[in-house]
C-alpha positions in Angstrom: 109.4 -108.9 3.1 109.4 -108.0 -0.5 108.6 -110.7 -2.4 109.4 -111.4 -6.8 108.3 -113.6 -9.5 110.8 -113.1 -13.2 110.6 -115.3 -15.5 110.9 -116.7 -19.6 107.2 -115.0 -20.5 104.8 -117.5 -20.0 106.2 -119.2 -17.5 103.5 -119.1 -15.1 104.9 -116.6 -12.5 101.5 -115.1 -12.9 99.7 -117.9 -11.7 102.3 -118.6 -9.3 102.4 -115.0 -7.5 99.2 -114.9 -7.9 98.9 -118.8 -5.7 101.8 -117.1 -3.5 99.2 -114.5 -2.7 96.0 -116.4 -1.7 99.0 -117.8 0.1 99.9 -115.7 2.6 95.7 -113.7 2.7 94.9 -117.1 3.9 97.2 -118.1 6.3 96.2 -114.2 7.6 99.1 -112.1 6.9 99.3 -108.8 5.8 100.1 -108.6 2.0 99.8 -107.0 -0.9 100.3 -107.4 -4.4 101.4 -105.5 -7.4 100.8 -106.7 -10.6 104.1 -105.1 -12.7 103.6 -106.9 -15.5 104.1 -105.6 -19.2 99.8 -107.6 -19.4 98.5 -106.5 -16.5 96.3 -110.3 -16.2 97.6 -110.3 -12.1 93.9 -109.8 -10.7 91.8 -112.6 -13.6 94.5 -114.9 -12.0 93.3 -113.5 -9.1 89.9 -114.6 -9.6 88.3 -111.5 -11.1 85.9 -112.2 -13.5 86.7 -111.6 -17.2 83.9 -109.1 -17.0 84.0 -107.3 -14.4 86.7 -104.7 -14.9 89.2 -103.3 -11.8 88.3 -100.2 -10.9 90.5 -99.2 -8.6 93.2 -96.4 -9.8 96.5 -97.9 -11.3 99.7 -96.6 -9.4 100.8 -94.3 -13.1 96.9 -92.2 -13.4 98.3 -90.8 -10.6 102.4 -90.6 -10.3 102.4 -87.0 -9.4 99.6 -87.0 -6.6 102.1 -90.0 -5.6 105.2 -88.2 -5.7 103.2 -85.3 -3.4 102.3 -87.2 -0.9 105.5 -89.2 -0.8 108.0 -86.7 -0.8 105.7 -84.4 2.3 108.2 -82.4 3.4 111.8 -83.4 2.9 114.0 -80.1 1.2 115.8 -81.8 -0.6 112.8 -81.9 -2.9 111.5 -78.3 -3.6 108.5 -79.7 -6.4 107.3 -83.2 -8.3 109.4 -82.4 -11.0 112.6 -82.5 -9.9 111.2 -86.0 -7.9 112.0 -89.3 -10.1 111.2 -92.9 -9.3 114.4 -93.0 -8.4 114.1 -90.8 -6.0 115.7 -91.9 -2.6 113.5 -91.1 1.4 115.0 -88.7 3.6 114.6 -87.0 6.7 111.1 -85.3 5.8 109.8 -87.5 3.0 106.1 -90.5 3.9 107.1 -93.5 5.2 104.3 -96.0 4.2 104.1 -98.4 6.1 102.1 -102.1 4.8 98.0 -101.7 4.2 98.2 -98.4 6.0 95.6 -95.5 6.8 97.4 -93.0 4.3 96.4 -91.8 0.3 98.5 -94.6 -1.4 96.4 -97.5 0.0 93.6 -96.0 0.6 93.0 -94.6 -3.8 95.0 -97.8 -5.1 94.1 -101.0 -3.7 91.2 -103.0 -4.4 90.4 -106.7 -2.7 90.2 -110.0 -4.8 89.7 -113.2 -4.0 90.7 -112.6 -0.9 94.5 -110.3 -1.8 94.7 -106.5 -1.8 95.8 -105.7 -4.3 98.0 -103.2 -6.9 97.9 -102.8 -10.8 100.3 -101.1 -12.4 97.9 -100.2 -14.9 97.9 -101.7 -19.5 100.4 -100.7 -21.3 97.6 -97.1 -23.5 97.6 -96.9 -27.9 99.1 -93.2 -26.5 102.1 -94.6 -25.0 103.1 -96.5 -28.1 106.5 -94.6 -29.5 107.0 -92.3 -27.0 107.3 -94.6 -23.6 107.7 -97.5 -23.0 106.7 -99.9 -20.0 109.5 -98.7 -16.8 108.0 -95.4 -17.1 104.9 -96.5 -15.3 106.4 -98.4 -13.1 107.6 -95.7 -11.1 105.6 -95.1 -8.8 106.2 -99.2 -7.5 110.0 -97.7 -7.4 108.4 -95.0 -5.7 106.2 -97.5 -3.9 109.0 -99.7 -2.5 111.3 -96.9 -1.8 109.1 -95.2 0.7 107.7 -99.1 2.8 108.8 -100.1 5.9 107.3 -103.4 6.1 108.0 -105.9 9.1 108.4 -109.3 9.8 105.7 -111.4 8.5 104.4 -109.2 6.3 104.5 -109.3 2.7 104.9 -107.2 -0.8 104.3 -109.9 -3.9 105.0 -108.6 -7.1 104.9 -109.8 -10.8 106.9 -108.5 -12.2 108.0 -107.8 -16.1 109.3 -111.3 -18.4 112.2 -111.6 -19.0 115.8 -109.7 -18.9 113.5 -107.1 -18.6 113.3 -106.5 -16.0 117.3 -105.7 -15.1 116.7 -102.0 -17.3 115.0 -100.7 -13.8 116.8 -100.6 -10.4 113.4 -102.1 -9.5 115.4 -105.9 -9.6 116.9 -104.1 -6.3 113.8 -103.9 -4.5 112.8 -107.4 -3.3 113.6 -109.1 -0.3 113.7 -112.4 -2.4 113.3 -113.5 -6.9 111.8 -115.8 -7.1 113.1 -117.1 -11.3 110.6 -119.2 -12.8 111.4 -121.6 -15.4 109.7 -124.6 -17.0 112.1 -127.4 -18.0 112.9 -126.2 -21.3 116.3 -124.9 -22.9 114.8 -121.0 -24.0 113.2 -121.5 -19.8 117.0 -121.8 -19.0 118.5 -118.9 -20.9 116.7 -115.9 -18.8 117.4 -117.6 -15.8 121.4 -117.6 -16.4 120.7 -114.1 -17.9 118.8 -113.1 -14.7 121.0 -115.1 -11.9 123.8 -113.9 -13.8 122.6 -110.4 -13.7 121.1 -110.2 -10.3 125.3 -111.6 -8.8 126.4 -108.7 -9.5 124.2 -107.0 -6.9 124.0 -109.0 -4.7 120.4 -110.2 -5.1 119.0 -113.0 -3.8 117.1 -115.3 -6.5 115.6 -118.9 -6.0 114.4 -120.8 -8.8 111.4 -122.3 -9.0 110.4 -125.0 -11.7 107.4 -125.1 -12.6 104.8 -127.1 -14.9 106.6 -130.1 -14.3 105.4 -133.2 -15.3 107.3 -135.9 -13.9 110.9 -136.9 -12.9 112.2 -136.5 -16.6 112.1 -132.8 -16.4 112.3 -132.6 -13.1 115.8 -134.2 -13.6 116.4 -131.9 -16.2 115.7 -129.0 -13.9 118.4 -130.2 -11.3 120.8 -130.4 -14.3 121.2 -127.3 -15.7 120.1 -125.5 -12.7 121.3 -127.7 -9.1 121.6 -125.9 -5.5 119.5 -122.6 -7.2 116.3 -125.2 -7.7 114.4 -124.3 -4.1 111.2 -126.4 -4.9 108.5 -127.5 -8.5 105.4 -127.0 -8.5 103.2 -130.2 -10.5 101.7 -130.2 -13.9 98.8 -128.2 -11.6 94.9 -129.8 -12.3 93.2 -127.4 -10.2 95.3 -124.3 -11.9 94.2 -125.7 -15.3 90.1 -125.5 -14.3 90.0 -121.8 -12.8 92.3 -120.6 -15.8 89.0 -122.8 -17.8 87.0 -120.6 -15.4 86.4 -123.6 -13.2 86.0 -122.1 -9.6 85.8 -124.8 -7.4 88.7 -127.8 -6.0 91.9 -128.0 -3.8 95.9 -126.6 -4.6 96.8 -130.4 -4.6 99.4 -131.5 -1.7 102.8 -131.6 -3.8 102.0 -128.0 -4.9 100.6 -126.3 -1.3 104.0 -128.3 0.1 105.6 -125.9 -1.9 104.2 -122.3 -1.4 105.1 -123.6 2.2 108.3 -123.9 0.9 108.3 -120.9 -0.7 107.2 -118.7 2.7 110.4 -120.4 4.3 112.7 -119.5 2.6 111.2 -115.5 2.7 111.2 -115.5 5.9 114.3 -116.8 7.2 115.9 -114.1 4.7 117.3 -111.6 6.8 116.5 -108.1 6.8 119.2 -105.9 5.3 117.9 -102.5 5.0 121.5 -101.1 5.1 121.9 -103.1 1.0 118.8 -101.6 0.4 118.9 -98.1 1.3 122.5 -98.7 -0.9 120.6 -99.9 -3.8 118.6 -96.8 -3.4 121.0 -94.1 -3.8 123.5 -96.6 -5.9 121.2 -96.7 -9.1 119.6 -92.4 -8.1 122.6 -91.4 -9.0 123.9 -93.9 -12.0 119.5 -92.7 -13.8 120.4 -88.8 -12.8 124.3 -89.2 -14.3 122.4 -90.9 -17.7 119.9 -88.8 -17.9 117.9 -87.6 -14.5 119.5 -84.5 -14.7 119.2 -83.5 -17.8 115.6 -83.6 -18.0 114.8 -82.2 -14.4 117.9 -79.1 -15.4 118.7 -80.3 -11.5 121.6 -82.2 -9.8 119.6 -84.5 -8.6 122.6 -86.4 -6.1 121.7 -83.3 -3.5 118.5 -85.7 -3.1 121.0 -88.0 -1.6 119.7 -87.4 2.3 122.9 -89.3 4.0 121.7 -89.1 7.9 119.0 -91.3 6.1 118.9 -94.5 8.0 116.3 -96.5 5.5 114.1 -99.1 8.4 110.9 -98.5 11.2 113.4 -96.5 13.0 113.0 -94.2 10.8 109.1 -94.0 10.9 109.8 -92.1 14.6 113.3 -90.6 14.3 112.5 -88.8 10.5 109.0 -88.5 10.9 
């Protein structure tokens, strides 16, 4: 199952992404965490020391190689020059299994704090004025488009802050989106934006309250979020100690129960491969018409394989 954490900048989505990823990994579940935020802090939230460097190459540094690998022998994609971030898989494409023995996982995964992690890559000085961060997220979108994840397997993505997550079709690549909301009016504003945009495409969103200091904060969230509020995290002394470099103690019982609630919400969410493929094709056609046809000089609608059906059966049917 694919899980995204989104929210206002500073709401704590990176911290909760790390806590949830560790919670899953420590239970023995197969999990990959992906840092898809312009502020690349997930490795440090998982426990990488501030003076350490994440050694595995970022996904955005090898987008060309990733495209070459994923296109396989798909006759609809004659070269990587005409393969864009939204290009969906088809017959002949290489499909991925979570943490499989493939080029992408071998090159890009590094374990941090017991969690296999991939990073998108930081926004560099050379990108200023000439690129947007979503161009780097293209490799993440391609990875998710070609991934066949099974029951009890998890991909956890720390997404870009705010409604900026809607600047690409990546927001439709998830089975569950957790919207992290603080008990503040600014955070609620982002919640309303995300809720309304997600509803247009049937994207499931559940609100996770964060930094709740007492009953008044909780009542505030319940008043403004209503039934969308799945669970909440209380102000955590454990998290504060971790952020201060004191790696000891345990997460508070209430917050641990909240992590259990999040996992249960993911596990009970039915996997809808038909909707996943529908969204992939829809956003590919949108991007083709908006910019990609002109950029590549080709009609990229022809990349859609009408006979391809995504999901576990595709691993053997189209191998």
